[in-house]
C-alpha positions, 0 to 999 in steps of 0.5 A: 265429335266437338271440341276438346278443352286442352291444356298445354303448357299451362294455357287452356284453350279450344282446339276442334278434335276430329275423327274419320267419323266427323271429317266430312262435316267438321272440315270438309264443310265447315264454313271457313278454312281449317288447318288440320294436324294429323298427329300421335301421343308418342310423336315428340315433333308432334307435342312441339307443335301443339303449343304453336297451333294453340297460339296460332289458334288464339291469334287467328281467332274468327279467321281460322279453325284448328282441328287435330285428328289422331292417326292412330285412332283414325286410319281412313282420313289419313290414308285417304290425304296420303299422311306418310309422316307426322306432324302433317298440317293441311289447310282446307278451304271449301272442302279442298287441300290448299296447302300440306306442310310436314314435320314440326316448324318453328313458330314464326315460319308456321305462322307465316305460312298459314297467314299467306294462305288466308 
């Protein structure tokens, strides 16, 4: 589906928005690791984690792609990966799930989790 320009906390950055129909090409067939944020607009913790993901996307540019999939608008993919709570973050590499975290994490903890997986 391409990228979506998000303006969060006054900072503009590009994060990839994926859908059920684009998930295979945008995530599973991506050339590098992809961290997927399963989220919803009404979810407070999802809104808390978004600026953290923006920051990590900048810090790890060229090493990691961060994608977001709205679970209300796309229900097939979350079901396929057993997403029961949001936010759920799943790191994919070569089409395979590497690791999963559920819930909003502080920046340091989230950054360290991603860094050790790369």
